[in-house]
N, C-alpha and C positions, 0 to 999 in steps of 0.2 A: 530551554525553550520551552515556551508554551503550542501545544499543537491543537485545533480544530479541524477535524472532516465534515465535509458537507457533500452533497448533491447524490446522495442516493434516492433511491423511488420505486416504482411498481413501473414493473415493464414486463412485454410477451416474449415468450423465446425468441432468439435472432435480433431482437434488440439491441441498443448500447448505450451507455450510460456514461458520462465523465465525475470522477472525484474528485475533489480538491481536499488539498491537507495544509492551512494554514499554518504558519510559525509568528513568533512574536517574542521576546523576551529573551533572545540569544542572537549570536553569530548562525544563520541560519545554513549557512556554506562552511561552515564546521559538519557541519554531522551530515551521515549517513543515513539513509534515510528509508523506509520500508511500508507497504505495504497486506498488511495481514486482514484475515476474516474468522468468522466465529459462526459455524451453524449450530442449532438449536443441540445438544445434547452432545456437543462434539469439539474435539480441541482445537487450541488457536490454533490455524493452518498458516504458514506462509503464502507470496502470494507472488509479490515483487520486490526487488531490493534497486536500490543506485544510489552508487557512490556519493561521496560529499561533491563533488564536481561536476557529477554527472554523466563524466565521460565512460562509466560502465555500467551496465544495466542485468538481472541476474532476473529468470522467474521460475516458479515450477511447472512440472512439463501440461501440468492439466489446464493451461491457460496461455499456450505457447500458442502466437499467431494471431490471437483473439484481444490481448490485452496490453496496454506498451505506460508503462511507465514515464514519467519526467517531470523536471524538475526545472523551474526558475530561478537561481537567489535572487535578482535584483528583485523580484518582488516576493519573495522569503513563500515560495508557493511552489508544492510538489502536487502532482496530476496520477489518474489512473483512469486511461480510455479503456472501457471493457466493449467492446464490441463483440457479436457472434450471441448475446449471454443465453444460458444455459438453467433450467433449471437447479441444478447442483450448484450454481453458484451463488444460491441465495443465502445469505449470511449477512451478519452484521459486521461491516470491515471499520480496519485499525488504522490509521496510521501509526507512525513509529520513528523513532530517529535515536539515533547512536554515535558517540565519539569514539568506536570502536573501529578502526581502520581494520580491521580481522574481516570485516562484511566482504571487504574486495578479493580476500585470499582464501576463505574456507567458505565452503557450502554448508557444514557444524554451526561454523558463527555464524552468516546472516541469514538462516532459516531459523534459529533457537530465541523465543519470546525473550528469552531472560536476557540478552545482548541489549536489546535496549532500554533505557535509561527514561525515554518520554513516551508517552504514547496520548494521542489524544482518545473523543468519548466513544468514535464509534459511529458508523451511520450505517443505513440497515438500506439492503439491496436485495427484492423480493422479483426473480421472474418469476412467471407464470408458464406451465407447459400450453 
């Protein structure tokens, strides 16, 4: 499956953005999906994940109550609604996909970038203070 992320931009602290990830070339509903982010000089960091059916979602504590992952398998789309943005959310955001059903079972599996076989190109999110 090919992935394309979009929706990034520049926003002031406290603002909102909605990221989108479009899938093509595969059966989108087979894939567990996730958002990762990478700030300059830092490692790629897990943000949120969603199982193939959309029944279960997972997040990292730093985005709890602020970010929401969702998907629409009929449209081959995944989203990340980001509210109450903070300067520390500034990063390039990547969407990723995997056929590994372990993302619904194991924290270690779903937060490891190596679990995901397919990646989008990234979209920049910049939050000013």
